[in-house]
C-alpha positions as CSV (number, residue, x, y, z in Angstrom):
1,X,-203.6,-45.8,-17.5
2,X,-206.5,-47.3,-18.8
3,X,-207.6,-51.1,-17.2
4,X,-206.3,-53.0,-19.8
5,X,-203.1,-51.2,-20.0
6,X,-202.8,-52.1,-16.2
7,X,-203.6,-55.4,-16.5
8,X,-201.1,-56.6,-19.3
9,X,-198.3,-54.9,-16.8
10,X,-199.7,-57.0,-13.9
11,X,-199.2,-59.8,-15.1
12,X,-195.4,-59.6,-16.2
13,X,-193.4,-62.1,-13.7
14,X,-191.7,-58.6,-12.0
15,X,-195.8,-57.2,-10.7
16,X,-198.0,-60.3,-10.4
17,X,-197.0,-61.4,-7.3
18,X,-197.0,-57.9,-5.6
19,X,-199.0,-56.3,-3.3
20,X,-202.1,-54.5,-5.0
21,X,-202.3,-51.3,-3.5
22,X,-198.5,-51.0,-3.4
23,X,-198.6,-52.0,-7.3
24,X,-201.2,-49.3,-7.9
25,X,-199.3,-46.9,-6.4
26,X,-196.5,-47.4,-8.5
27,X,-198.5,-47.1,-11.2
28,X,-199.8,-44.1,-10.2
29,X,-196.6,-42.1,-10.3
30,X,-195.1,-43.7,-13.7
31,X,-196.1,-41.6,-17.2
32,X,-197.2,-43.5,-20.0
33,X,-196.2,-42.0,-23.2
34,X,-196.3,-42.7,-27.3
35,X,-193.4,-42.1,-28.8
36,X,-193.0,-41.8,-32.4
37,X,-189.8,-44.6,-34.4
38,X,-186.8,-43.4,-33.9
39,X,-187.3,-41.7,-30.8
40,X,-184.1,-41.5,-28.6
41,X,-185.3,-42.7,-25.1
42,X,-183.1,-43.0,-22.8
43,X,-178.6,-42.5,-23.5
44,X,-176.1,-44.3,-21.8
45,X,-174.1,-42.8,-19.3
46,X,-176.8,-40.9,-18.2
47,X,-178.8,-41.5,-14.8
48,X,-181.1,-44.1,-14.8
49,X,-184.6,-42.3,-13.7
50,X,-186.9,-44.9,-15.0
51,X,-187.8,-48.3,-15.3
52,X,-189.0,-48.4,-18.9
53,X,-191.8,-50.7,-20.0
54,X,-192.6,-51.4,-23.7
55,X,-196.5,-52.0,-24.0
56,X,-196.9,-51.8,-27.8
57,X,-194.1,-51.5,-30.4
58,X,-190.8,-51.9,-30.5
59,X,-187.3,-51.2,-28.7
60,X,-183.4,-51.3,-29.3
61,X,-180.8,-51.1,-26.7
62,X,-177.6,-50.4,-28.5
63,X,-174.1,-49.2,-27.3
64,X,-171.9,-46.7,-29.3
65,X,-168.0,-46.3,-28.7
66,X,-165.8,-44.1,-30.8
67,X,-168.2,-43.3,-33.7
68,X,-168.5,-47.0,-33.5
69,X,-172.5,-48.8,-32.7
70,X,-174.0,-52.0,-32.4
71,X,-177.3,-53.2,-31.6
72,X,-177.3,-55.0,-28.2
73,X,-180.9,-56.2,-28.6
74,X,-184.2,-55.1,-29.2
75,X,-187.6,-55.6,-27.6
76,X,-191.1,-56.3,-28.6
77,X,-194.0,-55.9,-26.2
78,X,-194.7,-56.2,-23.0
79,X,-190.7,-56.1,-21.9
80,X,-189.2,-54.3,-19.2
81,X,-185.4,-52.0,-18.7
82,X,-183.4,-51.6,-17.5
83,X,-184.1,-52.9,-14.3
84,X,-180.5,-53.3,-12.9
85,X,-179.6,-49.9,-13.5
86,X,-182.9,-48.2,-11.9
87,X,-182.1,-50.3,-8.8
88,X,-178.8,-49.2,-8.3
89,X,-179.2,-45.7,-9.1
90,X,-176.7,-46.2,-11.5
91,X,-176.5,-44.9,-15.3
92,X,-177.6,-46.2,-18.2
93,X,-174.9,-49.1,-19.7
94,X,-176.8,-48.6,-22.9
95,X,-179.0,-46.5,-24.9
96,X,-182.2,-47.2,-26.3
97,X,-184.7,-45.8,-29.3
98,X,-188.5,-46.5,-30.6
99,X,-187.6,-48.5,-33.9
100,X,-191.5,-48.0,-34.7
101,X,-193.8,-45.6,-32.9
102,X,-194.5,-47.5,-29.6
103,X,-196.2,-46.8,-26.2
104,X,-193.8,-47.3,-23.1
105,X,-194.4,-47.2,-19.5
106,X,-191.7,-44.8,-17.7
107,X,-191.6,-45.7,-13.7
108,X,-189.6,-43.8,-11.3
109,X,-186.9,-45.6,-10.5
110,X,-186.7,-44.0,-6.8
111,X,-190.1,-45.8,-6.7
112,X,-189.3,-48.7,-7.4
113,X,-186.7,-49.4,-5.1
114,X,-188.8,-47.5,-2.7
115,X,-191.7,-51.0,-3.7
116,X,-188.6,-53.1,-3.3
117,X,-187.9,-52.3,0.4
118,X,-191.3,-52.5,1.0
119,X,-193.5,-55.2,-0.6
120,X,-191.4,-59.0,0.0
121,X,-192.8,-60.6,-3.1
122,X,-192.0,-58.2,-5.0
123,X,-188.3,-57.7,-4.4
124,X,-188.3,-61.8,-5.0
125,X,-189.5,-61.0,-8.5
126,X,-186.7,-58.7,-9.0
127,X,-184.1,-61.2,-8.2
128,X,-185.8,-64.0,-9.9
129,X,-185.8,-61.5,-12.8
130,X,-182.0,-59.8,-12.4
131,X,-181.3,-63.6,-12.5
132,X,-183.0,-64.5,-15.5
133,X,-181.5,-61.3,-17.5
134,X,-178.3,-62.8,-16.5
135,X,-178.9,-66.1,-17.8
136,X,-179.9,-64.3,-20.8
137,X,-176.7,-62.6,-21.2
138,X,-174.6,-65.8,-20.8
139,X,-176.6,-67.7,-23.4
140,X,-176.2,-64.3,-25.9
141,X,-172.7,-64.7,-24.8
142,X,-172.1,-68.1,-25.5
143,X,-174.2,-67.8,-28.8
144,X,-171.7,-64.9,-30.1
145,X,-168.5,-66.7,-29.4
146,X,-169.5,-70.8,-30.0
147,X,-171.4,-70.0,-33.1
148,X,-170.3,-69.0,-37.3
149,X,-172.0,-66.5,-38.5
150,X,-174.1,-69.2,-40.0
151,X,-175.1,-70.9,-37.2
152,X,-176.5,-67.5,-35.5
153,X,-178.3,-66.7,-38.0
154,X,-180.0,-70.4,-38.4
155,X,-180.5,-70.2,-34.7
156,X,-182.5,-66.6,-34.6
157,X,-184.6,-67.9,-37.5
158,X,-185.6,-71.4,-35.7
159,X,-186.2,-68.5,-32.8
160,X,-188.6,-66.3,-34.6
161,X,-189.9,-69.0,-36.5
162,X,-191.6,-70.9,-33.6
163,X,-192.6,-67.4,-31.9
164,X,-194.3,-66.5,-35.4
165,X,-196.4,-69.9,-35.5
166,X,-193.9,-72.4,-37.0
167,X,-196.0,-72.1,-40.2
168,X,-193.2,-72.7,-42.9
169,X,-192.9,-68.6,-42.6
170,X,-191.9,-65.5,-40.5
171,X,-191.2,-61.9,-41.2
172,X,-188.2,-60.3,-39.6
173,X,-189.7,-57.7,-37.2
174,X,-186.6,-55.6,-38.0
175,X,-184.6,-54.4,-40.9
176,X,-181.2,-56.0,-41.7
177,X,-179.1,-53.8,-41.1
178,X,-180.2,-53.8,-37.2
179,X,-180.3,-58.2,-37.5
180,X,-176.8,-57.9,-38.2
181,X,-175.4,-56.2,-35.8
182,X,-177.1,-57.8,-32.9
183,X,-176.1,-61.0,-34.6
184,X,-172.1,-59.7,-34.6
185,X,-172.2,-59.3,-38.0
186,X,-171.7,-57.4,-40.8
187,X,-174.3,-56.3,-43.6
188,X,-172.2,-58.1,-46.5
189,X,-171.6,-61.0,-44.1
190,X,-175.3,-61.7,-43.5
191,X,-176.0,-61.6,-46.6
192,X,-173.6,-64.8,-47.6
193,X,-175.4,-66.2,-44.4
194,X,-179.0,-65.8,-46.1
195,X,-177.4,-67.4,-49.5
196,X,-175.8,-70.7,-47.3
197,X,-179.4,-72.1,-46.0
198,X,-180.8,-71.2,-49.2
199,X,-179.5,-75.0,-49.4
200,X,-181.4,-75.9,-46.5
201,X,-184.7,-74.4,-48.0
202,X,-184.4,-70.2,-46.8
203,X,-185.8,-67.9,-49.5
204,X,-185.6,-64.4,-48.2
205,X,-187.8,-62.0,-50.5
206,X,-187.1,-58.8,-48.6
207,X,-188.5,-58.9,-44.6
208,X,-190.8,-62.0,-45.2
209,X,-188.4,-65.4,-45.3
210,X,-190.0,-68.8,-46.5
211,X,-188.5,-71.9,-44.3
212,X,-188.6,-75.6,-45.7
213,X,-187.4,-77.1,-42.6
214,X,-187.5,-76.3,-39.1
215,X,-185.3,-79.0,-37.6
216,X,-183.0,-78.1,-40.8
217,X,-182.6,-74.9,-39.5
218,X,-181.7,-76.4,-35.9
219,X,-179.4,-78.6,-36.9
220,X,-177.3,-76.1,-38.8
221,X,-177.4,-74.2,-35.6
222,X,-175.8,-77.0,-33.6
223,X,-179.1,-76.5,-31.1
224,X,-177.4,-76.9,-27.7
225,X,-179.4,-76.5,-24.5
226,X,-177.4,-74.6,-22.7
227,X,-177.1,-71.9,-25.5
228,X,-180.6,-71.6,-27.1
229,X,-184.0,-71.2,-25.0
230,X,-186.8,-72.1,-28.0
231,X,-190.2,-71.3,-26.8
232,X,-192.5,-74.2,-27.2
233,X,-193.3,-75.1,-30.7
234,X,-196.9,-75.0,-31.7
235,X,-198.6,-78.8,-32.1
236,X,-199.0,-79.3,-35.6
C-alpha cells in the first residue's frame, strides 16, 4: 500500500488509537485490490474471511430472498464493512458489489480478531464502532417505519444536499432504481415522490437535482433529531 492509502485507513475512528506497530502488522496482512463496477465482493451466507474497507469508489450492500432483492445501504469512501461478521467469525448477512470502479482493502478477519485481543485501544474502538452501527440501524428502521415515501425522499435529499456543499444542487450518487430500493419504495413510487417535491422547488434532470429550499426539504421530512443525523451545513 502507498503511504497515503495507509494514512487514509489510519484516520478512520476504528484504527486511529491503535498501537502503531500492530496497525502496520494488520495492514501488512491485507490486500488492496481494484475492482471494476458491478463485481460481487461477498455473498450473504458465506464465511466472513475479511474485513473490507472502501478506499475509492462506491459499494452497495444488498440482500435477496426467493428471487427478490433489496438494497440495504450504499457505502462511499472511506467505509468499513462488515465488521460484526468478521469479529464473530460468522457468515455474512448481506452481499456486496461495486457500483463503480473501486479500490477495496481486505484485512483477514482472523488478524482483526487477534488484534482486538492484543490491543486494548483497538478493542475500545471496535466497541464504539459497533455502537455507532447499531444506532445507525435503529435510525434507519425508524426512518422506514415512521415516515412516508415522500418524507424519506426529502430526508435523503436534505442529507445529500448538505454532504455536497449545500449549494442549491446535488448529484444523486446512485441510480434511481437503487435509490428506490434503499428507501423501501418501488421505482414508480419514487417517481411520484419526486413529483410531489416539485412544489418545494425540487427539480430533477437525470441524476442532477436542484434544491430551492433546504429548510423546506427538512420541514417536509418532519425533521426529527432522533431519526436524522444531518452533517453540519456549511456556513453561507
